[in-house]
C-alpha positions in Angstrom: -25.7 24.9 -29.9 -29.2 26.2 -29.3 -30.1 24.5 -32.7 -29.0 21.2 -31.6 -30.8 21.3 -28.2 -33.9 22.1 -30.1 -33.3 19.0 -32.3 -32.7 16.8 -29.4 -35.8 17.7 -27.6 -37.7 17.1 -30.6 -36.3 13.6 -30.9 -37.3 13.0 -27.2 -40.9 14.0 -27.8 -43.4 11.3 -28.1 -47.0 11.4 -29.8 -49.8 9.4 -31.3 -47.5 7.9 -34.0 -44.2 7.8 -32.0 -44.7 5.9 -28.6 -41.0 5.8 -27.8 -38.4 8.7 -27.7 -35.3 8.4 -30.0 -32.7 8.5 -27.3 -29.7 7.7 -29.7 -30.3 10.6 -32.0 -31.2 13.0 -29.0 -27.7 12.1 -27.5 -25.9 12.8 -30.6 -27.5 16.3 -30.8 -26.6 17.0 -27.2 -23.1 15.9 -28.0 -22.8 18.5 -30.9 -24.3 21.1 -28.7 -21.9 20.4 -26.0 -19.0 20.9 -28.5 -20.5 24.1 -29.9 -20.8 25.6 -26.3 -17.3 24.7 -25.4 -16.1 26.3 -28.6 -17.8 29.4 -27.6 -16.2 29.1 -24.1 -19.8 28.6 -22.4 -18.6 26.1 -20.2 -21.7 25.9 -18.0 -24.0 25.3 -20.8 -21.6 22.8 -22.3 -21.8 20.9 -19.0 -25.5 20.9 -19.0 -25.6 19.7 -22.4 -23.0 16.8 -21.6 -25.2 15.8 -18.6 -28.4 15.5 -20.8 -26.3 13.5 -23.5 -25.4 11.1 -20.5 -28.7 10.9 -19.6 -29.9 9.9 -23.0 -27.2 7.2 -23.6 -28.3 5.8 -19.9 -31.9 5.4 -21.2 -30.6 3.7 -24.2 -28.7 1.4 -22.0 -25.6 2.6 -23.8 -23.5 2.7 -20.6 -19.9 3.4 -22.1 -21.3 6.5 -24.2 -23.0 7.6 -21.1 -19.7 7.4 -19.0 -17.8 9.4 -21.6 -20.2 12.0 -21.5 -20.1 12.3 -17.7 -16.4 12.5 -18.1 -16.8 15.4 -20.7 -19.1 17.1 -18.2 -16.5 16.9 -15.4 -13.8 18.4 -17.8 -16.1 21.3 -18.4 -16.3 21.8 -14.5 -12.5 21.8 -14.6 -12.3 24.7 -17.0 -14.5 26.3 -14.5 -12.3 25.6 -11.7 -14.7 23.5 -9.8 -12.7 20.7 -9.1 -14.2 18.7 -6.4 -17.6 18.6 -8.5 -15.5 17.7 -11.7 -14.0 14.7 -9.8 -17.3 13.5 -8.7 -18.5 13.3 -12.3 -15.4 11.5 -13.4 -15.7 9.1 -10.5 -19.1 8.5 -11.8 -17.9 7.8 -15.2 -15.3 5.4 -14.0 -18.1 3.2 -12.0 -19.8 3.0 -15.3 -16.9 2.0 -17.2 -16.6 -0.8 -14.6 -20.1 -1.8 -14.9 -19.7 -1.7 -18.8 -16.8 -4.2 -18.6 -14.0 -1.8 -19.7 -11.9 -1.6 -16.5 -8.7 -0.2 -18.2 -10.9 3.0 -19.2 -12.2 3.2 -15.4 -8.8 3.2 -14.2 -7.3 5.8 -16.7 -10.4 8.0 -15.7 -9.6 7.6 -12.0 -6.0 8.5 -12.8 -7.0 11.7 -14.7 -9.4 12.5 -11.6 -6.3 12.0 -9.4 -4.2 14.6 -11.3 -6.9 17.2 -11.4 -7.4 17.1 -7.5 -3.7 16.6 -6.6 -3.0 20.1 -5.7 -6.3 21.0 -4.0 -7.0 17.9 -2.1 -3.9 15.3 -2.1 -5.9 13.0 0.5 -8.6 12.6 -2.5 -5.9 12.0 -5.1 -4.4 9.4 -2.9 -7.6 7.7 -2.7 -8.2 7.9 -6.4 -4.7 6.8 -7.3 -5.1 3.7 -4.8 -8.5 2.9 -6.6 -6.8 2.9 -9.9 -4.0 0.8 -8.8 -6.6 -1.8 -7.4 -8.4 -1.9 -10.7 -5.2 -2.4 -12.8 -3.9 -5.1 -10.3 -7.4 -6.9 -10.8 -6.7 -7.0 -14.6 -3.1 -8.0 -13.9 -1.6 -5.1 -15.6 1.1 -4.7 -12.6 3.3 -2.1 -14.2 0.3 0.4 -14.4 -0.7 -0.7 -10.8 2.8 0.1 -9.7 2.8 3.7 -11.4 -0.4 4.5 -9.5 0.7 3.2 -6.2 4.2 5.0 -6.6 2.1 8.3 -7.0 0.2 7.5 -4.0 3.1 6.6 -1.8 4.9 10.0 -2.8 1.7 12.1 -2.1 1.4 10.3 1.4 5.1 11.0 2.1 4.4 14.6 1.1 1.8 15.0 3.4 3.7 13.5 6.1 1.2 10.5 6.6 4.1 8.2 7.1 2.3 5.3 8.8 0.2 5.0 5.5 3.3 5.7 3.2 5.1 2.7 4.8 2.2 0.5 4.0 2.0 1.8 0.6 5.7 1.3 -0.2 5.5 -2.3 1.5 2.8 -2.9 -1.4 4.9 -1.5 -4.2 7.8 -3.8 -3.2 6.0 -6.9 -2.9 4.7 -6.2 -6.5 8.2 -5.3 -7.8 9.6 -8.6 -6.2 6.7 -10.5 -7.9 7.8 -9.3 -11.3 11.5 -9.8 -10.4 12.6 -6.2 -10.7 14.8 -6.7 -7.9 17.0 -3.6 -8.3 13.8 -1.3 -7.7 13.0 -3.3 -4.6 16.4 -2.1 -3.3 15.4 1.4 -4.0 12.1 1.0 -2.3 13.9 -0.8 0.6 15.9 2.8 1.1 12.7 4.6 0.9 11.0 2.6 3.4 14.0 2.7 6.0 13.7 6.6 5.6 10.1 6.6 6.3 10.4 4.3 9.2 13.4 6.4 10.7 11.1 9.6 10.3 8.5 7.7 12.3 11.1 7.2 15.0 10.7 3.5 14.6 14.4 1.9 14.3 13.2 -1.7 14.9 10.8 -1.5 11.9 13.8 0.1 9.8 16.2 -2.7 10.7 13.4 -5.4 10.2 12.8 -3.9 6.7 16.5 -4.4 5.7 16.8 -7.9 7.4 13.9 -9.1 5.4 15.2 -7.6 2.2 18.3 -10.0 2.4 15.8 -12.7 0.8 15.7 -10.3 -2.3 18.2 -11.6 -4.8 21.4 -9.7 -5.1 20.4 -7.3 -2.3 23.1 -8.6 0.0 26.2 -7.3 -1.2 24.9 -4.4 -3.3 25.7 -0.6 -2.6 22.1 -0.2 -1.5 22.4 -2.8 1.3 26.0 -1.3 2.4 24.5 2.0 2.5 21.6 1.0 4.6 23.7 -0.8 7.2 25.7 2.3 7.5 22.9 4.4 8.0 21.3 2.3 10.5 24.6 2.0 12.3 25.0 5.8 12.5 21.5 6.1 13.5 21.7 3.7 16.3 24.9 5.2 17.8 23.3 8.6 17.3 26.2 9.9 15.0 24.7 12.6 13.1 27.8 13.0 10.7 27.6 9.5 9.5 23.9 9.7 9.0 24.2 12.9 7.1 27.1 11.5 5.1 25.0 8.5 3.9 22.0 10.8 3.1 24.0 12.9 1.0 25.7 10.3 -0.9 24.5 10.2 -4.8 22.5 6.9 -4.0 20.2 8.8 -1.6 20.3 12.3 -3.4 19.1 11.3 -6.7 16.1 9.1 -5.5 12.4 10.7 -6.2 12.5 14.3 -4.7 10.1 13.4 -1.7 12.4 10.6 -0.5 15.5 12.6 -1.1 14.1 15.3 1.1 13.3 12.6 4.0 17.2 11.9 3.7 18.2 15.4 3.9 16.0 16.2 7.0 16.8 13.1 8.8 18.0 13.7 12.4 19.2 11.3 14.8 17.3 11.2 18.3 18.8 13.2 20.9 20.5 15.6 18.6 23.4 13.4 17.8 26.9 13.0 19.3 29.5 15.9 19.0 32.6 15.6 17.0 35.6 14.3 19.0 37.8 17.1 20.3 41.4 17.3 18.5 43.0 16.4 21.7 41.0 13.1 22.0 42.2 12.4 18.3 45.7 13.2 19.3 45.6 10.9 22.4 44.1 8.1 20.5 47.1 8.3 18.1 49.7 8.5 21.0 48.4 5.4 22.7 47.0 4.7 26.2 50.4 5.7 28.0 50.1 9.1 26.5 46.6 9.5 27.5 47.6 8.4 31.0 50.5 11.1 31.2 48.1 13.8 29.8 45.6 13.0 32.6 48.3 13.0 35.2 49.4 16.6 34.0 45.8 17.8 34.3 45.8 16.3 37.8 49.2 17.8 38.9 47.8 21.3 37.8 45.3 21.1 40.7 47.4 19.0 43.0 48.0 21.8 45.4 44.1 22.4 45.8 42.2 24.8 43.9 43.3 27.8 45.9 
């Protein structure tokens, strides 16, 4: 590694007969030095070599190669568990890819940065995934954009940022509708309704279902029937009905973050209690029997409490 760095510095020197530094050769040598340092597990020196390689490529107006070197420097920081700094360098690389006219590579770099930081700073990961989705969407690569938006939505739900999650899910749903993937639209509607109910916004949940009737095949689907049953139970504060719907396979086998929303959904006010057995019997025996049962109770106290 040291030998490669010495060569690189020699290429950068100028003199009476050499007026311009040889940035291309210097960058190659710095790249070789970075690999050698990495193999020796000397990640800090490897990072430094990558940064010098990037600088040489920049001076040579080779933006794509400079971005690659910055990305490599970021990966060295990842090895050193300096994740926020690693993400900064990968973000810088993605900007260079965009400037160079290679947006796909920029989006992939942003996704990689999101994965790195997801467990440390979910907020930053959401931002990176949304940026990647935006780049893919501009390139009309909608399936990749949806994958990024899906990751962002799930992270927002996990972090209980439900207002933002509702907006993110709406964006996902509109793109799925655009590419005519209607069954997935139904699933996104279920996720939306669960998010709205956790936000205690029954009106938004109901509107969400109502708007989905315009999606081909939704009206009459099992998703639609389950959602109507869920909203009815929630509106009537019937916890048993809500729990029954949320424990159905349709809800339980969704993405884990949405399934959890279903399992933890509680109706406002704690829900109504189960009907007593007597009430159930009275209902079966009809109004007359209920009347006689009430008379018996009255007769019991007809002589007064004493």
